[in-house]
N, C-alpha and C positions, 0 to 999 in steps of 0.2 A: 718213604720210597728211596731216599738218598742211599740206603744200604745197598741198592743195586750196584752202586759204584764203590762206596767206601768200604764195603765188606767183600768185594770181589777178590778171589784168590788167583794171583798171577802165577805164571810158570816160574820155577825157581831151581837153583842148583846150590850145592854145598860149596862154599867159597874155598878155593885152592884144592878141592877134591871133587872134580866133576864125576858124575855118576848118573846112570840111567834112572836110578832110584835113590835120590839123596836122603831119603828117610831110613834107608837100610845100611848106610855106611857104618863101619866100625873103626874107631869109637864114634859114638853119635855126633853128628855135626853140631857145632856150636854157633856157626855164623853162616848166613845164607846170602846168596845174590839173587835178585829178582829181576825178571824180564817183564816189567810193567808195560802194558799197552799204551803207547803214546806218552810214556813217562808219567802216568797217573798214579799218584801215591795213594795207598789205602792203609787201613788199620792193620791189615795182614802183614805187609812188609815193614810197618813201623814197629810192631810188637812181635814179629816172627810167629804168627799164628798158623804154623804149618806142622806137618808130620803128626806128632802126638797131640798137638794143639789145633789140628785142622778143623775141629768142630767148634772152636771158640768163636769164630766169626758168626756162625749160625746161632750160637747161644745168645749173642746180642739181640738178634731178631726175636728169638723166643722170649727174652726178657721183656722186650717191647710188647709182645702179645700177652704175656702174663700180666704185665702192668695194665694193659687195656681191660683184661678180664676183671682184675681187682677194681679198677676205676669204674667200670660199668656196674659192678656189684654194689659198691658203696655210694657212688655219686649219682647214678641214674635214678634210683628211687628218691633221692633228695629233690630231684626235679619235680616230682609229684607233690612234694611238701612245701618247697620254697620257691618254686617257679622255674620255668625252662631257661629264662634269660640269665638269672643269677648263677646257676650251676654251669651253664655254658661259658660264661665269662671267667669263672674260677678255673675251669679246665683249660681255657686258652692261656691264662696267666701262668699256670703251672707248666704248660708246654714250653712257653717262652723261657721260663726260669731253667727248666731242665735242659733245653736245647743249648742254652748258654754254657752250662757245665759240660755238655757233650763236646762243644766246639773247642774248649780250652783244657779238656782233661788230658792229663799226662800219664795215665795208667789205664790198662785194660779194665780193671775192676771198677774204677770211677766212671769210665765210659759206659760200661754195662749198667751200672746203677742209674746213671742219668737216662739211659734209654728206657729203663723200667719206669722212671718218673714221667717220661714223655708219654708212655702208654697209659698211665693213670690219668693224665690230663686228657688224652683222647677219649677215655671213658666218660669224662664229664661233658665233652662237647657233643656226645650222642644226643643230648637234650635239644640241640639245634635241629636235628632231624624231626623230632617230635613237634617242635614249634612249627616247622614248615608244613607238616601234615595237617595240623590243627588249624592253620590259618590260610589254607588254600582250598578253593572249591573243588569238589570231586572231579569236575570236568577237566581241571588243569593240574590236578595233584601229581599225576605221573610225570607230566612234562616239566613241572616245577622242580620235582625231585631230580629228574634227569639233568636239568640245567645246572644243578650244583655239581653233578658228576662231570659236566663239561669242564668246569673249572679244575677239577681234579685231573682230568685227562690232559688239559693244556699244561697243568703244572708238571706232569710227568715229562712231557715234551720239553718244557722249559728247563727242567732238571738236567736233561741231556745236554742242552746248550750250555748251562752253567758248568757242567762237568767237563765239557770240551774246552772252555776258555779258562777254567780254574782247575788246573791239573793236580793241585794239592788238596787233599780231602778237608783239611782245616780251613783253607781259604774258601772253598766252596761252602762249607757249613757256616762260616762267618757271614758271607754275603746273603745266604738264604735266611739267616737269623735277622739280618737287617731288613729284609723284605717282610718277614713275619711280624715284627713288632707293631707296625701300624695297623695290621689286620685285626689285632686283638681289640682295638678300639671300636671296630665295627659292631661288635656284640652289644655295646651299650646304646647303639642307635636303634636297636630293634625294640618295639614295645612287647610287653608280656603277652602271652597267649590269652585272648579273651575267653576261650573255651575253658582253660584252666582256671581263670579267675571266677568264671561262672560256677565251676564245680566246687569252688571254695566259698561260694556265697558272696563274693565281692562284686556285687552287681554294678555298683556305681562306677568302679574302675573299668569293668568290661565295657560298659556303655560309653565311657569317655574315649576309650581306644577305638571302638567301632565307629563312633561319630567322627573322630579324626581321620580314620581310614576313608569314610564316606566323603568327607570334604576334599581329601586329597584326590579322590577318584571322580570328583565333580558330581557327587550324589547329594541331594538335599533331603536328609532324613532327620527325624526327631527321636527323642527318647520314647515317645509313645509308639512310633513305628517299630522300634526294636522289640518292645514288650518282653524284655528279659525277665522281669519279675514273674510274669505268667509262665514263662518257660521253666523257670526253676521250681515253681510250685508243682508243675505237672511232672517234673522229673527229679524227684528227691535224690540226693547223693548219699551214698553209704560212706561216711567218714572213716569208719573202721577199715573198710576195704582200701581206702586211699593210703592208709598208714601201713598196710601189710600187703606188699606186692605178691607175697607167696600164696595168697588166697587163690591165685590163678590155678593152683594145683588141686584145689578142694572140690571143684565141680567137674563132672565128667566131660562135658563139651569143651570147656576151656582147657582142661588138662590134656586132652588129646590134641587140641589145637596148638598149645604151646610146645608140647613135645615134638610135634612135627616141625614146627618153625625152628626150634633149636637145632634139629638135625640139618635142616636146609641151610641155616646160617653157617654151621660148621663146614658143610660141603662147599658152599660158595666162597667162604674165606680161604679154605685150603686151595681150591683150584685157582681163584683169582690171583692170590699172591704167588702161587707156584708158577703160573704162566707169566706173570709180570717179572718176578725175580729171575726167571729163566731166560728172559728176552735177551740179556747181555751175553748169553752163552750160545746163541744161535749163530749160524754162519754169517760172515760179513762184518761190517763195522759195528762195534758195540754201541756207539753213540747214536747211530742211525737206527739201530734195532730198538733201542729204548724209546727214542722219539716216536718212531712209528707205532710202537706198542701203546704209547699214550694217545697219539692222534687217532688210532684205529677205534678208540672208544667213542669218538665224536659221532659217528653214524649210529651208535647205540642209542644216543639220546633221541634221535628221530624215530628209530624203530620202537623204542619203549613207548613213546607217545602215540605213534601210529597204531601199533598192535594192541596195546593194553587198553586204550580208550575206545577201540573199535570192537575188539573181540573179547576183552576181559583180561583181568590180571592172571587168572589161572592159565588160560590158553597161551598167552604171550610167554609166561614163564616156562611152560612146557616146550614151546618152540625154541626158546633160547638154550635151555639145558640140553635138549636133544641135539642141537647144533654143536654144542661143546663136546658132548659125548662122541658124536660121529667123527669130528675132526681129531680128537685125541686118540681114538681107537684106530683111525686110519693112519695117523702118524706112527703108531705102534707097529702096525703091519708093515709099513714102508721101512721102518728101521731094521726089521728082520731081513728085508730084501736088500738093504744097502749096507749091511754089516755094521750097523750102529752109527753111521755117519749121517749128519744132518744135511739134507739136500735143500735146494731152493724151494721146491714144491712143499716140503715139510714145513719150511719157514712160513710160507703162505697159509698153510693149514693152521699153524700155531697162532698166527695173527687173527684168523677168522674165529678160532676158539676163544681168543682173548676178547674179541668183539662180543661174542655170545655171552661169556661169563660176566663181562662188564655190564651188559644189558640186564642180565638176570640179577646181578648184585644191586644195580640201581633200582630195579623194580621191587626187590624183596623188602626194601625199606618202606616203600609205600604200602605194599601188600600186608606186611606185618602190622603197620600202624592202623590200617583199616580193619584188621581182624581183632584188635585189642580195644578194650574200653578205656574211656578218658581217665577214669579214677586211678588206673594203674598203668596207663599207656607208657609213660616214660620208664618206669621201673621194669615192666615186662619186656619192653624193647631192649632195655639194658641186660636183662637175663639172656635174651636171644643173642645179643652181641657178645656177652661174656662166654657163652658156650661156643659161639662162633670163633672166639679167640683160640679155642683148642685146635681148630684147623690151622690157625696162624702159628701156633706153637710147634706143631709137628711138621709144618711145611718145610723148614730148612732140612730136617732129617730125611723127609721123603725125597726132596730134590737131590740131596747128597748121595742117594743110593742109585743114581744114574737116571738118564732120560727115559730109558725103557720102562723101568719100574714106576717112575713118576707119571708118565703118560697113561700107563695101565691103571693106576689109582685114580687119576683125574677122569678117565673115560668111564670106569665102572661106577664110581661114586655119583657122577652126574646122571648116568643112566638110571641108577637106583632112586635118585631124587625125583625123577618124573612120576614114579608111583606115589610119592608123598604129596606132590602137588594135587594129584587126583582126589586125595582125601580131604582137601580144603574147600570151603565154599567160595563162590564168586562174590566180589565186593564192589564191582563196577556200578556206579550210580546208586549205591546204597548209603544211607546216612551213617555217620560214625556212631558206634555204640558208646554209651556213657557209663554203663555199669556191667558187672559180670552177670547180675540177675537179668538184665535186659537181653543179653546174649542167650542165656539158658532158656528164658521164656520164649524168645523168638524161635529157637530151635524146636522146642516142644510144640509150638503152634504149627510149625511146618510139618512136623510128624503127624499131628492130628489131622491136618488137611490132607496129607497123603493117605492116611488110613481111611478117611471118608471117601476119597476117590476110589480106593480099592474096593470098599464095601458097596 
């Protein structure tokens, strides 16, 4: 999210040759002067990423998203084979290494390459979301997932504070790097997912972790109470399926489900980053706008827990996406009436839309995890995130085509996603599926029961 500041394009003029359009002067301008807001330096004014290079700043963001897509493709399935914790730790270390290169890079090419590596690391940390889903009771799963998004929202607000006090992008990146380093160690404090261990037949290790959790929570339980050996014999695992995440496309129910989820992830990613990155371009102080854009996500945590746990994941997702679509289309209408200028009321609507998409994005992690089986959950979630990365890749280009076009795309795509949610089953208070076969059999059983009722 630091790209909100370090990739921002300031107003500029051709040095010694002032012009209304500095990109059209003849001969072409070789040296520019920048009017940076509050003297905040960016990669744009450092490497002159304007005129024919105006898309280069957006390319760095696309490189990050492409890296995330590649990282989720290669690293997320490894979480199903080697464990959620190990791959998450590797992803965190890679982010730390790449962010160090980003901070001290002296060329645009090296900076972009480092952003690409950061994206690959982010793909590896996707396994931490799977860990959370598998280790939280269904009653608290949505709230726990939203709590992690609270940290993200506070981080966006804190980023605005850092940018305000450290006006040079390198200084800001360095101090953010110093804060990031200790956080990587937190991954090693988390135990491996007992559900994953159980799926691998490592019963003793799963029992040890669950017993330790019980002691920490003040519960006096024994191995006999857990009865994990009985559980595994009742639910055999398909090891071949765990090795091949692409089996998710071989059965009709799972194929339809994963295709819908992939589209929803792409839409959520496009709209979320589009509204977040565009917050600095709204009227008023850019630091305040970015901070409010982050803090506005905090009510989303309460709303996700309240609505999804009471009315279900599907209903809550529909409410959030309809809210986003309504606000974006309303902004579009008001822009035509105000000749393209951003009014204060439009800023309020954009913040409400940001709240809605933040809630929808937080919930889709939980909803996707509950719709996927344990044997391929990490890899399949990685596929969804990888396709979702397409939305992140095209977001800079969509935003660069103007606010009118961007809000039209945001409003139409979120409206279309509502129909996709209707095609998915509800997962509230349902046990997590462990295999593809279990999902298919459950679906056939429901169809048979419906046929009996009709007859």
